[in-house]
C-alpha positions in Angstrom: -3.9 -29.3 -15.4 -5.8 -28.9 -12.1 -4.2 -28.0 -8.7 -5.6 -29.6 -5.6 -3.7 -27.6 -3.1 -2.6 -24.0 -3.8 -0.5 -21.9 -1.4 -0.5 -18.1 -1.8 1.4 -15.4 0.1 0.1 -12.1 0.8 1.1 -9.0 2.7 -2.3 -7.5 2.5 -1.5 -5.0 -0.2 -3.6 -4.4 -3.1 -1.1 -5.9 -5.5 -0.7 -9.0 -3.3 -4.6 -9.4 -3.4 -4.3 -9.8 -7.2 -2.2 -12.9 -6.7 -4.6 -14.2 -4.2 -7.5 -13.6 -6.6 -5.5 -15.6 -9.3 -4.8 -18.4 -6.8 -8.4 -18.6 -5.8 -9.4 -18.6 -9.4 -7.2 -21.7 -9.9 -8.3 -23.5 -6.9 -12.0 -23.1 -7.9 -11.2 -24.5 -11.3 -9.6 -27.6 -9.9 -12.0 -27.8 -7.0 -9.0 -27.6 -4.8 -8.1 -26.0 -1.6 -6.6 -22.5 -1.0 -4.0 -21.8 1.6 -3.5 -18.2 2.2 -0.1 -17.4 4.1 0.7 -14.0 5.8 4.0 -13.5 7.7 4.5 -10.3 9.7 7.1 -9.0 11.9 6.6 -9.8 15.6 4.6 -7.2 17.6 6.6 -5.6 20.3 6.1 -7.2 24.0 5.4 -3.7 25.5 2.5 -3.4 23.1 1.2 -6.8 23.9 1.4 -6.2 27.7 -0.5 -2.9 27.2 -3.4 -4.5 25.2 -3.6 -7.5 27.5 -4.0 -5.1 30.6 -7.6 -4.3 29.4 -8.7 -7.8 28.6 -10.2 -10.3 31.0 -7.9 -13.1 32.0 -9.8 -15.9 30.4 -9.4 -14.2 26.8 -5.9 -12.6 27.4 -4.4 -15.5 25.4 -5.9 -14.2 22.2 -3.8 -11.0 22.4 -0.7 -12.4 20.6 2.0 -11.4 18.1 0.0 -12.8 15.2 -3.3 -11.1 16.1 -3.2 -8.4 13.4 -2.0 -10.9 10.8 -4.9 -13.3 11.7 -7.3 -10.7 11.6 -6.1 -9.6 7.9 -6.1 -13.2 7.0 -9.6 -13.8 8.1 -10.8 -10.8 6.1 -9.0 -12.1 3.1 -10.4 -15.6 3.4 -14.0 -14.3 3.8 -13.7 -12.7 0.3 -13.4 -16.3 -1.1 -15.3 -18.7 1.3 -18.7 -17.4 0.2 -17.8 -18.9 -3.3 -17.7 -22.4 -1.8 -14.0 -22.5 -1.9 -12.2 -24.3 0.9 -9.8 -21.7 2.4 -7.2 -22.2 5.1 -5.3 -19.3 6.6 -1.8 -19.5 8.1 -0.3 -16.6 10.2 3.4 -17.0 10.4 6.3 -15.1 11.9 9.6 -14.6 10.2 10.8 -14.7 6.6 7.7 -14.6 4.2 9.4 -17.0 1.6 10.0 -19.4 4.4 6.5 -19.2 5.8 5.2 -19.9 2.2 7.5 -22.8 1.5 6.7 -24.3 5.0 3.0 -24.2 4.4 3.4 -25.7 1.0 5.6 -28.5 2.3 3.2 -29.4 5.2 0.2 -29.2 3.1 1.4 -31.2 0.0 0.9 -28.2 -2.3 0.7 -28.6 -6.0 1.4 -25.0 -6.6 2.6 -21.8 -4.9 1.4 -18.6 -6.2 3.3 -15.2 -5.7 3.0 -11.6 -7.0 5.8 -10.0 -9.0 5.8 -6.7 -7.0 9.2 -5.3 -6.9 10.3 -7.0 -10.0 9.8 -3.9 -12.5 11.8 -1.0 -13.7 15.7 -1.1 -13.5 15.4 -4.3 -11.4 13.6 -6.2 -14.0 16.3 -8.6 -14.6 16.4 -9.5 -11.0 13.6 -11.4 -9.3 12.3 -10.0 -6.0 13.7 -11.6 -2.8 10.5 -13.5 -2.0 9.7 -15.0 -5.4 13.4 -15.7 -6.1 13.8 -17.6 -2.9 10.6 -19.6 -3.5 11.4 -20.4 -7.1 14.7 -21.9 -5.9 13.3 -23.9 -2.8 9.7 -24.7 -3.6 8.6 -28.3 -3.2 6.2 -27.8 -6.1 5.5 -25.5 -9.1 5.5 -21.8 -8.8 3.3 -19.2 -10.6 4.6 -15.6 -10.5 1.6 -13.3 -11.1 2.0 -10.0 -12.8 0.4 -7.8 -10.3 1.9 -4.4 -11.1 
């Protein structure tokens, strides 16, 4: 089975990068597209005002709550774009599971890939919050990659 549209969530951690690598491998095999999603907590308005103060007016709009997220996503995407893989990035605010599901729905994804971090040890019988929510509400198949 080949997947044409794969969505993967990341928080930028080393374990999440393993899930992104697996998703990229699957996208390459199916000559599909990879959608990398990162959700981050909103940046405090005071920090944004401070950062905008030193920026010319014509580019002040680029200082926004998703700025750090967008930079991390760009770095992640660059790892795979050189392979000829078509990569899309999605910086979102709010709940990571909701963000991943939203991107999957809006892009007609065939597969969502998430890592298993937080699913080991005494909690091994309970799925982590993000994979659990995605597994119950995903509009497509879900692959949980062992990243730990």
